[in-house]
C-alpha positions as a LaTeX table, in Angstrom:
\begin{tabular}{lrrr}
\hline
Residue & $x$ (\AA) & $y$ (\AA) & $z$ (\AA) \\
\hline
Met1 & $-4.05$ & $-114.35$ & 0.05 \\
Gln2 & $-7.19$ & $-115.09$ & 2.04 \\
Arg3 & $-9.49$ & $-117.80$ & 0.69 \\
Phe4 & $-13.29$ & $-117.88$ & 0.57 \\
Ile5 & $-15.38$ & $-120.76$ & $-0.77$ \\
Asn6 & $-18.90$ & $-120.00$ & $-2.04$ \\
Pro7 & $-19.44$ & $-116.96$ & 0.21 \\
Asn8 & $-23.11$ & $-116.10$ & 0.50 \\
Pro9 & $-24.34$ & $-112.61$ & $-0.51$ \\
Asp10 & $-24.47$ & $-111.54$ & 3.15 \\
Gln11 & $-20.65$ & $-111.75$ & 3.18 \\
Trp12 & $-20.09$ & $-109.83$ & $-0.04$ \\
Lys13 & $-20.07$ & $-106.39$ & 1.54 \\
Ala14 & $-17.20$ & $-107.39$ & 3.81 \\
Leu15 & $-15.34$ & $-109.03$ & 0.92 \\
Ala16 & $-15.67$ & $-105.86$ & $-1.16$ \\
Gln17 & $-14.31$ & $-103.63$ & 1.59 \\
Arg18 & $-11.17$ & $-101.73$ & 0.60 \\
Gly19 & $-8.48$ & $-100.77$ & 3.08 \\
Ser20 & $-8.53$ & $-97.03$ & 2.32 \\
Ala21 & $-8.55$ & $-94.55$ & 5.17 \\
Ser22 & $-11.81$ & $-92.66$ & 5.46 \\
Tyr23 & $-12.23$ & $-89.10$ & 4.20 \\
Thr24 & $-13.24$ & $-88.02$ & 7.70 \\
Ser25 & $-9.98$ & $-89.15$ & 9.29 \\
Leu26 & $-7.76$ & $-87.26$ & 6.82 \\
Glu27 & $-9.91$ & $-84.19$ & 6.20 \\
Pro28 & $-8.54$ & $-82.13$ & 9.15 \\
Leu29 & $-4.98$ & $-82.45$ & 7.81 \\
Ala30 & $-6.11$ & $-81.54$ & 4.29 \\
Lys31 & $-7.91$ & $-78.44$ & 5.59 \\
Glu32 & $-4.82$ & $-77.41$ & 7.54 \\
Val33 & $-2.69$ & $-77.68$ & 4.39 \\
Phe34 & $-5.20$ & $-75.73$ & 2.29 \\
Asp35 & $-5.51$ & $-72.96$ & 4.89 \\
Asn36 & $-1.74$ & $-72.67$ & 5.20 \\
Val37 & $-1.23$ & $-72.51$ & 1.43 \\
Ala38 & $-4.00$ & $-69.90$ & 1.15 \\
Gln39 & $-2.25$ & $-67.72$ & 3.73 \\
Asn40 & 1.42 & $-68.32$ & 2.98 \\
Gly41 & 1.54 & $-69.37$ & $-0.67$ \\
Asp42 & 4.91 & $-70.55$ & $-1.97$ \\
Gln43 & 6.49 & $-70.63$ & 1.45 \\
Ala44 & 3.84 & $-73.06$ & 2.71 \\
Leu45 & 4.44 & $-75.31$ & $-0.29$ \\
Met46 & 8.18 & $-75.42$ & 0.41 \\
Asn47 & 7.62 & $-75.99$ & 4.14 \\
Tyr48 & 5.32 & $-78.94$ & 3.50 \\
Thr49 & 7.76 & $-80.39$ & 0.96 \\
Glu50 & 10.44 & $-80.31$ & 3.62 \\
Lys51 & 8.08 & $-81.83$ & 6.19 \\
Phe52 & 6.52 & $-84.60$ & 4.11 \\
Asp53 & 9.14 & $-85.31$ & 1.41 \\
Lys54 & 12.20 & $-84.52$ & 3.54 \\
Val55 & 13.56 & $-82.19$ & 0.86 \\
Lys56 & 14.44 & $-78.52$ & 1.31 \\
Leu57 & 13.84 & $-76.57$ & $-1.88$ \\
Lys58 & 14.67 & $-72.97$ & $-2.68$ \\
Asn59 & 12.64 & $-73.14$ & $-5.89$ \\
Phe60 & 10.10 & $-75.77$ & $-6.86$ \\
Ser61 & 9.69 & $-74.72$ & $-10.49$ \\
Val62 & 11.51 & $-76.91$ & $-13.04$ \\
Ser63 & 13.79 & $-74.91$ & $-15.34$ \\
Thr64 & 14.26 & $-75.34$ & $-19.09$ \\
Glu65 & 17.86 & $-76.34$ & $-18.41$ \\
Glu66 & 16.75 & $-79.15$ & $-16.07$ \\
Ile67 & 14.41 & $-80.45$ & $-18.76$ \\
Glu68 & 17.07 & $-80.40$ & $-21.48$ \\
Asp69 & 19.64 & $-82.11$ & $-19.26$ \\
Ala70 & 17.13 & $-84.80$ & $-18.29$ \\
Lys71 & 16.18 & $-85.48$ & $-21.91$ \\
Ala72 & 19.80 & $-86.16$ & $-22.79$ \\
Arg73 & 20.15 & $-88.77$ & $-20.04$ \\
Val74 & 17.12 & $-90.93$ & $-20.88$ \\
Pro75 & 18.19 & $-94.12$ & $-22.74$ \\
Glu76 & 17.21 & $-94.17$ & $-26.41$ \\
Lys77 & 15.48 & $-97.54$ & $-26.09$ \\
Leu78 & 13.17 & $-96.14$ & $-23.41$ \\
Lys79 & 12.50 & $-93.04$ & $-25.49$ \\
Leu80 & 11.41 & $-95.24$ & $-28.39$ \\
Ala81 & 9.05 & $-97.21$ & $-26.13$ \\
Ile82 & 7.50 & $-94.03$ & $-24.73$ \\
Arg83 & 7.01 & $-92.59$ & $-28.21$ \\
Lys84 & 5.29 & $-95.78$ & $-29.39$ \\
Ala85 & 2.97 & $-95.70$ & $-26.37$ \\
Lys86 & 2.30 & $-92.01$ & $-27.01$ \\
Asp87 & 1.26 & $-92.79$ & $-30.60$ \\
Asn88 & $-1.24$ & $-95.45$ & $-29.49$ \\
Ile89 & $-2.71$ & $-93.34$ & $-26.70$ \\
Tyr90 & $-2.97$ & $-90.34$ & $-29.03$ \\
Arg91 & $-4.71$ & $-92.43$ & $-31.70$ \\
Phe92 & $-7.28$ & $-93.83$ & $-29.26$ \\
His93 & $-8.12$ & $-90.43$ & $-27.74$ \\
Met94 & $-8.27$ & $-88.70$ & $-31.13$ \\
Ala95 & $-10.89$ & $-91.27$ & $-32.13$ \\
Gln96 & $-13.07$ & $-90.04$ & $-29.25$ \\
Lys97 & $-13.63$ & $-86.66$ & $-30.90$ \\
Thr98 & $-17.27$ & $-86.02$ & $-31.74$ \\
Asn99 & $-18.90$ & $-83.66$ & $-34.18$ \\
Glu100 & $-21.08$ & $-80.73$ & $-33.16$ \\
Val101 & $-24.67$ & $-81.88$ & $-32.54$ \\
Lys102 & $-27.35$ & $-79.74$ & $-34.21$ \\
Val103 & $-31.08$ & $-80.50$ & $-34.21$ \\
Glu104 & $-34.21$ & $-78.63$ & $-35.26$ \\
Thr105 & $-36.44$ & $-79.97$ & $-32.48$ \\
Gln106 & $-39.49$ & $-78.48$ & $-34.20$ \\
Lys107 & $-39.87$ & $-76.06$ & $-37.10$ \\
Gly108 & $-38.10$ & $-72.81$ & $-36.27$ \\
Val109 & $-36.51$ & $-74.13$ & $-33.04$ \\
Asn110 & $-32.82$ & $-74.89$ & $-33.52$ \\
Cys111 & $-30.67$ & $-76.38$ & $-30.75$ \\
Trp112 & $-27.03$ & $-77.33$ & $-30.88$ \\
Gln113 & $-24.19$ & $-78.41$ & $-28.62$ \\
Lys114 & $-20.52$ & $-77.62$ & $-28.92$ \\
Lys115 & $-17.67$ & $-79.05$ & $-26.84$ \\
Leu116 & $-14.91$ & $-76.68$ & $-25.77$ \\
Pro117 & $-11.69$ & $-77.42$ & $-23.86$ \\
Ile118 & $-11.34$ & $-76.73$ & $-20.17$ \\
Glu119 & $-8.85$ & $-73.86$ & $-20.20$ \\
Lys120 & $-6.54$ & $-74.64$ & $-17.26$ \\
Val121 & $-5.90$ & $-78.19$ & $-16.07$ \\
Gly122 & $-3.62$ & $-79.54$ & $-13.36$ \\
Leu123 & $-1.98$ & $-82.94$ & $-13.67$ \\
Tyr124 & $-0.81$ & $-84.80$ & $-10.58$ \\
Ile125 & 1.83 & $-87.43$ & $-11.32$ \\
Pro126 & 2.57 & $-89.83$ & $-8.43$ \\
Gly127 & 6.20 & $-90.30$ & $-7.50$ \\
Gly128 & 7.79 & $-91.82$ & $-4.43$ \\
Ser129 & 9.18 & $-95.30$ & $-4.89$ \\
Ala130 & 7.73 & $-95.68$ & $-8.41$ \\
Pro131 & 7.59 & $-92.47$ & $-10.47$ \\
Leu132 & 4.68 & $-93.04$ & $-12.85$ \\
Phe133 & 5.82 & $-91.33$ & $-16.04$ \\
Ser134 & 3.18 & $-93.34$ & $-17.90$ \\
Thr135 & 0.51 & $-91.27$ & $-16.15$ \\
Ile136 & 1.84 & $-88.19$ & $-17.95$ \\
Leu137 & 0.97 & $-89.85$ & $-21.25$ \\
Met138 & $-2.50$ & $-90.71$ & $-19.97$ \\
Leu139 & $-3.27$ & $-87.15$ & $-18.90$ \\
Ala140 & $-1.23$ & $-84.80$ & $-21.07$ \\
Ile141 & $-2.18$ & $-86.45$ & $-24.37$ \\
Pro142 & $-5.97$ & $-86.05$ & $-24.00$ \\
Ala143 & $-5.40$ & $-82.52$ & $-22.65$ \\
Gln144 & $-3.44$ & $-81.78$ & $-25.82$ \\
Val145 & $-6.06$ & $-83.39$ & $-28.08$ \\
Ala146 & $-8.82$ & $-81.43$ & $-26.32$ \\
Gly147 & $-6.92$ & $-78.17$ & $-26.77$ \\
Cys148 & $-6.52$ & $-77.08$ & $-23.14$ \\
Ser149 & $-4.68$ & $-73.75$ & $-23.20$ \\
Glu150 & $-2.70$ & $-74.22$ & $-19.96$ \\
Val151 & $-1.41$ & $-77.51$ & $-18.55$ \\
Val152 & 0.27 & $-77.51$ & $-15.12$ \\
Met153 & 2.05 & $-80.60$ & $-13.80$ \\
Cys154 & 3.11 & $-81.44$ & $-10.25$ \\
Ser155 & 5.11 & $-84.46$ & $-9.12$ \\
Pro156 & 6.97 & $-85.09$ & $-5.84$ \\
Pro157 & 10.75 & $-84.55$ & $-5.84$ \\
Asn158 & 13.21 & $-87.30$ & $-5.03$ \\
Ser159 & 15.71 & $-87.16$ & $-2.17$ \\
Asn160 & 17.95 & $-84.91$ & $-4.26$ \\
Gly161 & 15.18 & $-82.38$ & $-4.79$ \\
Met162 & 14.82 & $-83.33$ & $-8.47$ \\
Leu163 & 12.27 & $-85.03$ & $-10.69$ \\
Pro164 & 13.37 & $-88.24$ & $-12.43$ \\
Asp165 & 14.77 & $-87.75$ & $-15.93$ \\
Val166 & 12.07 & $-89.88$ & $-17.53$ \\
Ile167 & 9.32 & $-87.77$ & $-15.91$ \\
Leu168 & 10.77 & $-84.61$ & $-17.45$ \\
Tyr169 & 11.40 & $-86.27$ & $-20.82$ \\
Thr170 & 7.83 & $-87.58$ & $-21.06$ \\
Ala171 & 6.29 & $-84.29$ & $-19.96$ \\
Asn172 & 8.31 & $-82.38$ & $-22.54$ \\
Leu173 & 7.42 & $-84.91$ & $-25.23$ \\
Cys174 & 3.74 & $-84.28$ & $-24.49$ \\
Gly175 & 4.14 & $-80.51$ & $-24.63$ \\
Val176 & 4.06 & $-79.90$ & $-20.87$ \\
Asn177 & 6.69 & $-77.43$ & $-19.73$ \\
Asn178 & 4.93 & $-75.86$ & $-16.74$ \\
Ile179 & 6.34 & $-78.41$ & $-14.28$ \\
Phe180 & 6.70 & $-78.21$ & $-10.51$ \\
Lys181 & 8.51 & $-80.33$ & $-7.92$ \\
Leu182 & 5.57 & $-80.72$ & $-5.56$ \\
Gly183 & 3.73 & $-83.75$ & $-4.26$ \\
Gly184 & 0.98 & $-84.80$ & $-1.89$ \\
Met185 & $-1.68$ & $-82.60$ & $-0.38$ \\
Gln186 & 0.43 & $-79.48$ & $-0.85$ \\
Ala187 & 0.55 & $-79.93$ & $-4.63$ \\
Ile188 & $-3.23$ & $-80.32$ & $-4.80$ \\
Ala189 & $-3.75$ & $-77.30$ & $-2.55$ \\
Gly190 & $-1.31$ & $-75.24$ & $-4.62$ \\
Met191 & $-3.00$ & $-76.00$ & $-7.94$ \\
Thr192 & $-6.41$ & $-75.43$ & $-6.38$ \\
Leu193 & $-5.66$ & $-72.06$ & $-4.80$ \\
Gly194 & $-2.78$ & $-70.76$ & $-6.90$ \\
Thr195 & 0.32 & $-69.00$ & $-5.55$ \\
Ala196 & 2.81 & $-66.48$ & $-6.86$ \\
Thr197 & 4.65 & $-69.31$ & $-8.63$ \\
Leu198 & 2.07 & $-72.06$ & $-9.12$ \\
Pro199 & $-0.92$ & $-71.26$ & $-11.39$ \\
Lys200 & $-4.47$ & $-71.93$ & $-10.25$ \\
Val201 & $-6.31$ & $-74.49$ & $-12.40$ \\
Asp202 & $-9.93$ & $-75.23$ & $-13.23$ \\
Lys203 & $-9.79$ & $-79.02$ & $-13.01$ \\
Leu204 & $-7.46$ & $-81.54$ & $-11.36$ \\
Phe205 & $-6.44$ & $-84.89$ & $-12.80$ \\
Gly206 & $-4.35$ & $-87.82$ & $-11.66$ \\
Pro207 & $-4.23$ & $-90.74$ & $-9.25$ \\
Gly208 & $-2.55$ & $-90.69$ & $-5.87$ \\
Asn209 & $-2.48$ & $-92.12$ & $-2.39$ \\
Gln210 & $-5.17$ & $-91.61$ & 0.23 \\
Phe211 & $-3.84$ & $-88.16$ & 1.13 \\
Val212 & $-3.98$ & $-86.96$ & $-2.47$ \\
Thr213 & $-7.47$ & $-88.41$ & $-2.92$ \\
Val214 & $-8.80$ & $-86.57$ & 0.12 \\
Ala215 & $-7.11$ & $-83.34$ & $-0.97$ \\
Lys216 & $-8.71$ & $-83.63$ & $-4.40$ \\
Gln217 & $-12.13$ & $-84.09$ & $-2.83$ \\
Leu218 & $-11.55$ & $-81.01$ & $-0.68$ \\
Ala219 & $-10.54$ & $-79.06$ & $-3.80$ \\
Thr220 & $-14.11$ & $-79.33$ & $-5.08$ \\
Gln221 & $-15.14$ & $-76.90$ & $-2.33$ \\
Tyr222 & $-12.96$ & $-74.23$ & $-4.00$ \\
Gln223 & $-14.65$ & $-74.21$ & $-7.43$ \\
Val224 & $-12.15$ & $-76.67$ & $-8.84$ \\
Ser225 & $-13.46$ & $-79.91$ & $-10.31$ \\
Ile226 & $-11.69$ & $-83.27$ & $-10.32$ \\
Asp227 & $-11.54$ & $-86.23$ & $-12.65$ \\
Met228 & $-12.65$ & $-88.76$ & $-10.02$ \\
Pro229 & $-11.76$ & $-90.10$ & $-6.56$ \\
Ala230 & $-8.81$ & $-92.32$ & $-7.47$ \\
Gly231 & $-7.03$ & $-94.01$ & $-4.58$ \\
Pro232 & $-4.97$ & $-97.19$ & $-4.14$ \\
Ser233 & $-4.87$ & $-99.54$ & $-7.12$ \\
Glu234 & $-7.09$ & $-102.63$ & $-7.33$ \\
Leu235 & $-7.44$ & $-105.57$ & $-9.70$ \\
Met236 & $-9.85$ & $-108.48$ & $-10.04$ \\
Val237 & $-9.05$ & $-111.50$ & $-12.19$ \\
Val238 & $-11.99$ & $-113.73$ & $-13.15$ \\
Ala239 & $-10.77$ & $-117.11$ & $-14.33$ \\
Asp240 & $-11.87$ & $-120.65$ & $-15.06$ \\
Ala241 & $-9.92$ & $-123.74$ & $-16.14$ \\
Ser242 & $-9.15$ & $-122.13$ & $-19.52$ \\
Ala243 & $-6.93$ & $-119.51$ & $-17.84$ \\
Asn244 & $-3.17$ & $-119.80$ & $-17.54$ \\
Ala245 & $-2.22$ & $-119.82$ & $-13.85$ \\
Ala246 & 1.19 & $-118.24$ & $-14.48$ \\
Phe247 & $-0.45$ & $-115.38$ & $-16.38$ \\
Val248 & $-3.01$ & $-114.89$ & $-13.62$ \\
Ala249 & $-0.33$ & $-114.78$ & $-10.92$ \\
Ser250 & 1.70 & $-112.26$ & $-12.91$ \\
Asp251 & $-1.31$ & $-109.98$ & $-13.24$ \\
Leu252 & $-2.10$ & $-110.18$ & $-9.53$ \\
Leu253 & 1.49 & $-109.30$ & $-8.67$ \\
Ser254 & 1.61 & $-106.47$ & $-11.21$ \\
Gln255 & $-0.95$ & $-104.59$ & $-9.14$ \\
Ala256 & 0.20 & $-105.79$ & $-5.73$ \\
Glu257 & 3.60 & $-104.18$ & $-6.31$ \\
His258 & 2.00 & $-100.73$ & $-6.64$ \\
Gly259 & 1.75 & $-100.32$ & $-2.89$ \\
Pro260 & 0.92 & $-102.07$ & 0.39 \\
Asp261 & $-2.63$ & $-100.67$ & 0.26 \\
Ser262 & $-3.32$ & $-102.11$ & $-3.21$ \\
Gln263 & $-5.89$ & $-104.90$ & $-3.37$ \\
Val264 & $-6.04$ & $-107.83$ & $-5.79$ \\
Leu265 & $-8.67$ & $-110.55$ & $-6.10$ \\
Leu266 & $-8.89$ & $-113.84$ & $-7.94$ \\
Val267 & $-12.45$ & $-115.03$ & $-8.49$ \\
Thr268 & $-12.67$ & $-118.49$ & $-10.00$ \\
Thr269 & $-14.90$ & $-121.46$ & $-10.73$ \\
Asp270 & $-11.95$ & $-123.86$ & $-10.81$ \\
Arg271 & $-10.58$ & $-125.21$ & $-7.51$ \\
Glu272 & $-7.35$ & $-126.39$ & $-9.13$ \\
Met273 & $-6.72$ & $-122.85$ & $-10.32$ \\
Ile274 & $-6.50$ & $-121.70$ & $-6.69$ \\
Glu275 & $-3.57$ & $-124.00$ & $-5.91$ \\
Gln276 & $-1.86$ & $-123.36$ & $-9.24$ \\
Val277 & $-2.05$ & $-119.58$ & $-8.84$ \\
Asp278 & $-0.82$ & $-119.78$ & $-5.24$ \\
Glu279 & 2.23 & $-121.75$ & $-6.39$ \\
Glu280 & 2.93 & $-119.32$ & $-9.23$ \\
Val281 & 2.61 & $-116.30$ & $-6.96$ \\
Glu282 & 5.24 & $-117.70$ & $-4.60$ \\
Lys283 & 7.53 & $-118.57$ & $-7.50$ \\
Gln284 & 7.22 & $-115.17$ & $-9.18$ \\
Ile285 & 7.24 & $-112.94$ & $-6.12$ \\
Ser286 & 10.60 & $-114.23$ & $-4.96$ \\
Val287 & 12.43 & $-112.47$ & $-7.80$ \\
Leu288 & 10.61 & $-109.14$ & $-7.64$ \\
Glu289 & 12.51 & $-106.07$ & $-6.47$ \\
Arg290 & 9.32 & $-104.83$ & $-4.80$ \\
Lys291 & 8.44 & $-108.19$ & $-3.23$ \\
Asp292 & 8.04 & $-106.76$ & 0.29 \\
Thr293 & 5.49 & $-104.24$ & $-0.98$ \\
Ala294 & 3.69 & $-106.94$ & $-2.97$ \\
Arg295 & 3.50 & $-109.28$ & 0.04 \\
Lys296 & 1.88 & $-106.57$ & 2.16 \\
Ala297 & $-0.71$ & $-106.00$ & $-0.53$ \\
Leu298 & $-1.37$ & $-109.74$ & $-0.81$ \\
Asp299 & $-2.12$ & $-109.86$ & 2.92 \\
Asn300 & $-5.14$ & $-107.68$ & 2.15 \\
Ser301 & $-6.09$ & $-109.64$ & $-0.97$ \\
Lys302 & $-8.45$ & $-112.54$ & $-1.62$ \\
Ile303 & $-9.10$ & $-115.68$ & $-3.61$ \\
Ile304 & $-12.82$ & $-116.37$ & $-3.95$ \\
Tyr305 & $-14.32$ & $-119.57$ & $-5.34$ \\
Phe306 & $-17.87$ & $-119.94$ & $-6.66$ \\
Asp307 & $-19.47$ & $-123.10$ & $-8.04$ \\
Lys308 & $-21.43$ & $-121.22$ & $-10.71$ \\
Glu309 & $-20.39$ & $-118.60$ & $-13.22$ \\
Lys310 & $-23.58$ & $-116.59$ & $-12.63$ \\
Glu311 & $-22.45$ & $-116.06$ & $-9.03$ \\
Val312 & $-19.05$ & $-114.93$ & $-10.30$ \\
Leu313 & $-20.78$ & $-112.37$ & $-12.52$ \\
Ala314 & $-22.99$ & $-111.13$ & $-9.71$ \\
Phe315 & $-20.01$ & $-110.67$ & $-7.37$ \\
Thr316 & $-17.96$ & $-109.03$ & $-10.13$ \\
Asn317 & $-20.65$ & $-106.39$ & $-10.60$ \\
Phe318 & $-21.07$ & $-106.05$ & $-6.83$ \\
Tyr319 & $-17.37$ & $-105.38$ & $-6.29$ \\
Gly320 & $-16.87$ & $-102.98$ & $-9.22$ \\
Ala321 & $-13.13$ & $-103.30$ & $-9.84$ \\
Glu322 & $-10.85$ & $-100.59$ & $-11.17$ \\
His323 & $-9.15$ & $-103.19$ & $-13.40$ \\
Leu324 & $-11.00$ & $-106.36$ & $-14.41$ \\
Ile325 & $-9.32$ & $-109.22$ & $-16.25$ \\
Val326 & $-11.63$ & $-111.87$ & $-17.75$ \\
Cys327 & $-10.09$ & $-115.22$ & $-18.69$ \\
Leu328 & $-13.10$ & $-117.46$ & $-19.28$ \\
Glu329 & $-14.10$ & $-119.93$ & $-21.96$ \\
Asn330 & $-17.44$ & $-118.07$ & $-22.09$ \\
Glu331 & $-15.78$ & $-114.65$ & $-22.19$ \\
Asp332 & $-18.08$ & $-112.87$ & $-24.67$ \\
Asp333 & $-21.30$ & $-113.51$ & $-22.79$ \\
Phe334 & $-19.68$ & $-112.68$ & $-19.46$ \\
Val335 & $-18.19$ & $-109.41$ & $-20.70$ \\
Asn336 & $-21.50$ & $-108.35$ & $-22.24$ \\
His337 & $-23.11$ & $-108.56$ & $-18.79$ \\
Ile338 & $-20.50$ & $-106.52$ & $-16.92$ \\
Lys339 & $-22.10$ & $-103.38$ & $-15.49$ \\
His340 & $-19.43$ & $-101.99$ & $-13.19$ \\
Ala341 & $-15.71$ & $-101.84$ & $-14.00$ \\
Gly342 & $-13.12$ & $-99.19$ & $-14.74$ \\
Ser343 & $-11.33$ & $-100.99$ & $-17.58$ \\
Val344 & $-11.78$ & $-104.56$ & $-18.82$ \\
Phe345 & $-9.01$ & $-106.82$ & $-20.16$ \\
Ile346 & $-10.20$ & $-109.87$ & $-22.07$ \\
Gly347 & $-8.38$ & $-113.15$ & $-22.70$ \\
Asn348 & $-5.13$ & $-114.81$ & $-21.70$ \\
Tyr349 & $-3.00$ & $-112.50$ & $-23.81$ \\
Thr350 & $-4.34$ & $-109.16$ & $-22.55$ \\
Pro351 & $-2.34$ & $-108.27$ & $-19.43$ \\
Glu352 & $-3.46$ & $-105.31$ & $-17.38$ \\
Ser353 & 0.01 & $-103.86$ & $-17.93$ \\
Ala354 & $-0.95$ & $-103.21$ & $-21.57$ \\
Gly355 & $-3.55$ & $-100.71$ & $-20.46$ \\
Asp356 & $-1.19$ & $-99.24$ & $-17.91$ \\
Tyr357 & 1.34 & $-98.34$ & $-20.57$ \\
Ala358 & 0.83 & $-98.67$ & $-24.25$ \\
Ser359 & $-2.30$ & $-100.23$ & $-25.76$ \\
Gly360 & $-4.04$ & $-96.86$ & $-26.03$ \\
Thr361 & $-6.73$ & $-96.89$ & $-23.35$ \\
Asn362 & $-6.39$ & $-94.66$ & $-20.31$ \\
His363 & $-5.11$ & $-96.03$ & $-17.01$ \\
Thr364 & $-6.49$ & $-93.23$ & $-14.81$ \\
Leu365 & $-9.52$ & $-95.04$ & $-13.41$ \\
Pro366 & $-11.98$ & $-94.82$ & $-10.50$ \\
Thr367 & $-11.29$ & $-97.04$ & $-7.49$ \\
Asn368 & $-13.02$ & $-98.02$ & $-4.24$ \\
Gly369 & $-16.32$ & $-98.83$ & $-5.96$ \\
Tyr370 & $-16.63$ & $-95.44$ & $-7.70$ \\
Val371 & $-16.93$ & $-97.23$ & $-11.06$ \\
Arg372 & $-20.67$ & $-97.08$ & $-10.42$ \\
Gln373 & $-20.68$ & $-93.30$ & $-10.82$ \\
Tyr374 & $-17.48$ & $-92.37$ & $-12.67$ \\
Ser375 & $-15.80$ & $-93.20$ & $-15.97$ \\
Gly376 & $-12.08$ & $-93.45$ & $-16.37$ \\
Val377 & $-10.29$ & $-90.45$ & $-17.83$ \\
Asn378 & $-11.08$ & $-89.93$ & $-21.50$ \\
Leu379 & $-11.16$ & $-87.06$ & $-24.00$ \\
Asp380 & $-14.47$ & $-85.75$ & $-22.65$ \\
Ser381 & $-12.84$ & $-85.36$ & $-19.22$ \\
Phe382 & $-10.95$ & $-82.37$ & $-20.65$ \\
Leu383 & $-13.95$ & $-80.85$ & $-22.41$ \\
Lys384 & $-17.10$ & $-79.03$ & $-21.37$ \\
Ala385 & $-20.29$ & $-78.92$ & $-23.41$ \\
Ile386 & $-22.13$ & $-75.69$ & $-24.12$ \\
Thr387 & $-25.64$ & $-75.74$ & $-25.56$ \\
Tyr388 & $-27.02$ & $-73.09$ & $-27.91$ \\
Gln389 & $-30.45$ & $-72.34$ & $-29.31$ \\
Lys390 & $-32.03$ & $-69.97$ & $-31.77$ \\
Ile391 & $-35.76$ & $-69.65$ & $-32.30$ \\
Ser392 & $-37.41$ & $-67.93$ & $-35.24$ \\
Ala393 & $-40.53$ & $-65.79$ & $-34.93$ \\
Gln394 & $-42.66$ & $-68.64$ & $-36.32$ \\
Gly395 & $-40.93$ & $-71.10$ & $-34.02$ \\
Leu396 & $-41.79$ & $-69.03$ & $-30.94$ \\
Gln397 & $-45.40$ & $-68.68$ & $-32.08$ \\
Asp398 & $-45.65$ & $-72.47$ & $-32.23$ \\
Leu399 & $-43.67$ & $-73.22$ & $-29.07$ \\
Gly400 & $-44.68$ & $-70.19$ & $-26.98$ \\
Pro401 & $-48.07$ & $-71.47$ & $-25.75$ \\
Val402 & $-46.34$ & $-74.62$ & $-24.41$ \\
Ile403 & $-43.89$ & $-72.50$ & $-22.42$ \\
Glu404 & $-46.67$ & $-70.22$ & $-21.15$ \\
Glu405 & $-48.73$ & $-73.17$ & $-19.95$ \\
Met406 & $-45.81$ & $-74.80$ & $-18.13$ \\
Ala407 & $-44.50$ & $-71.58$ & $-16.56$ \\
Gly408 & $-47.99$ & $-70.68$ & $-15.36$ \\
Ala409 & $-48.43$ & $-74.11$ & $-13.78$ \\
Glu410 & $-45.17$ & $-73.61$ & $-11.84$ \\
Gly411 & $-46.29$ & $-70.17$ & $-10.68$ \\
Leu412 & $-43.40$ & $-68.38$ & $-12.41$ \\
Gln413 & $-45.23$ & $-65.42$ & $-13.91$ \\
Ala414 & $-42.11$ & $-63.60$ & $-15.16$ \\
His415 & $-41.06$ & $-66.71$ & $-17.08$ \\
Lys416 & $-44.49$ & $-66.78$ & $-18.75$ \\
Asn417 & $-44.38$ & $-63.06$ & $-19.44$ \\
Ala418 & $-41.01$ & $-63.33$ & $-21.23$ \\
Val419 & $-42.86$ & $-65.35$ & $-23.86$ \\
Ser420 & $-46.22$ & $-63.56$ & $-23.75$ \\
Ile421 & $-44.72$ & $-60.13$ & $-24.41$ \\
Arg422 & $-43.00$ & $-61.45$ & $-27.55$ \\
Leu423 & $-46.10$ & $-63.26$ & $-28.81$ \\
Lys424 & $-48.18$ & $-60.13$ & $-28.30$ \\
Lys425 & $-45.78$ & $-58.14$ & $-30.51$ \\
Leu426 & $-45.75$ & $-60.84$ & $-33.18$ \\
Asn427 & $-49.53$ & $-61.11$ & $-33.20$ \\
Asn428 & $-49.89$ & $-57.33$ & $-33.63$ \\
Glu429 & $-47.53$ & $-57.15$ & $-36.60$ \\
\hline
\end{tabular}
């Protein structure tokens, strides 16, 4: 990991730079995929699966028989763990339900808001070297709580043209049975446009690599919304002498193993912590199965030292990490001043892995600095709000002159007349 000692603010922009490919460089490929899927439907999806995933499929829809066979093969101990995580995630997202808001803004003027589920949602579940079945829990559970009527799931097939057993078990556990063996840009294009086999959705959810992220952004040009731009994983650990170096190293490695384009940062006010964490990283990485991937990510990662905690806070908010771990003696005050982060993990005994799997919070979070504009996935992500209003005759008589005055000032005579014609009738009764 690269080291930086008391970098001045002029250097912060460079330090906060992620390694993601730009939208511009990948957009032509995404457009090509979308155009091909629009013209050739299912055949284009199978052609791209063969090209990108090296798998030739005759049918990319998962059958009921495949699901049942997969469920039988998943170890019982893993099933129990998944069900426990499901319970916690369900409980946390159920707690996010809100009541209908109804207000009489003035006498005779009633306004209210009701939240309704987005009807058709598409879930993208990353696969490849690490099939993320936990992401199914994070997306399908709030979709279920919200009441979405149709849930479509895509995940890339393995070399045998199948989805991992645990992916199918978890999807079925969460009530998702509309499952397709599709990954990458072609999956996003398919759910955006719809084909003879793959349903078109209204909103897309799920993390992915740079190709998936660009495809999701392109999908917004086809009247399909997205949860957020979510690219390669990133983690910042803020630590002082009260932190445990072994814990810190384990957290850094937990994100570094996601992929070579992941980025992890240690920001500290303790110089000894730098050496201790470096030693622990070397000790722990040597036994990891994905150590080569983790080492590549660490090449793009940083250790940053500041003399003062206020500088640590300023840089933390400047960077805006997807995952932020805070291990400080003064943790409460520091956390209360955090403005930009996807999800915050507080104290030595709160590993980021807890949020990834089973504590209850959602792990689908904005990356690449988008925490300034986007929230992580939550129940509201699967809902839309509709406002209603009803005005009585007396209410319009009181409010009408205000509307007339404002509409007239904007030069919108028909707007004014829509009120005036009603007031004239009321005044003549």
